[in-house]
N, C-alpha and C positions, 0 to 999 in steps of 0.2 A: 827594801824599798824606802825611799826618802819621803818624809812627810812635807817636804818643801811645797808641794803642789796642792796640799789640802788645807782647809780652813782650820785655824787653831781654836781651842776651846773658848778663849776669851772672845773671839769674833762671834762664835755661835751663841754664847751666852748673851753678849751685847745685842745681837740681832733679835733674839727671842724677847729679851727684856724690853727693848724699844718698841717692838710690835705690840706686846700685851699692854704696854703703857699707853697705847693709842697713837704713837708717833707715826709720822710718815717719814721714811728714811730713804736715802740714796747712797750711792757709792762714795760720794764726797763726805757724807756724815761718817761713814765707816772709817775712811782714811783719817779724818780729823780726830775721831774719838778713840779708836782702838788700833790705828795704823794698819788696818786690814785692807785687803784688795780682792776678796773672794765673795762679796755680797751676793752676786748673781748665783753662784754655786750653792751658797747657804740657803737662799730663797728656794732654789730648785729642790733641794733636799727636804726642806720644811713642807713644801707643797706635795711632793711625790712620795716621800718616805713616811712622813708624819701626818700628811693630809691636812695641813693648815690652809684655811681659806684666805689666801693673800691676793690682794688686787694690785695691779701694776698700772701706773699712769705715766705716759711718756711726755715730758715737758721740755719746752724750749726748743730752739733751733737744732740743738745737739741731740734732741730726743732722749734725754737722760731718764732712766727708769726710776720711778719713785714708788716705793712699796708700802702698803698699809694692810693691816689685818681688817677684814670686813667688820663693819660696825655691829652687825648682829651676831658676831661670833662669841660664843661662850668659851673663852680661852681656858677656863678651869677644867674643861673636859678634853682638851687637846692632849695628844701624846707629845712629849718633849724629848729632845736629844739628851743623852746622859749628862752632858756638861751643863745643861740648863734645867734639869729636873727640880733643883732646889727652888726655882722661881715659883713653882706651883704653890709651895707652902709659904714662901716669903711674901709673895704678892697677895695671897689669899688672906694673910694675917693683917695686911696693911689697911 
């Protein structure tokens, strides 16, 4: 089976890092920063597989989804995808 339809590790890492840094991200951010195109799928997996409390706000006439980690979230206690687990240690030390 081809991995062509799946998010790559760089996209997953970038998404997790951006969210725990308190950023609000959208698909255009992902395209511009990591040339990705699967942000919706990554967010879905973070919510349902890893139980991340991610909020979505639809903005503008195009109703573009903007994602953010809930402000009261203690991200240090979240489960992370394998490709982003090092963020727990790296960001905790910062």
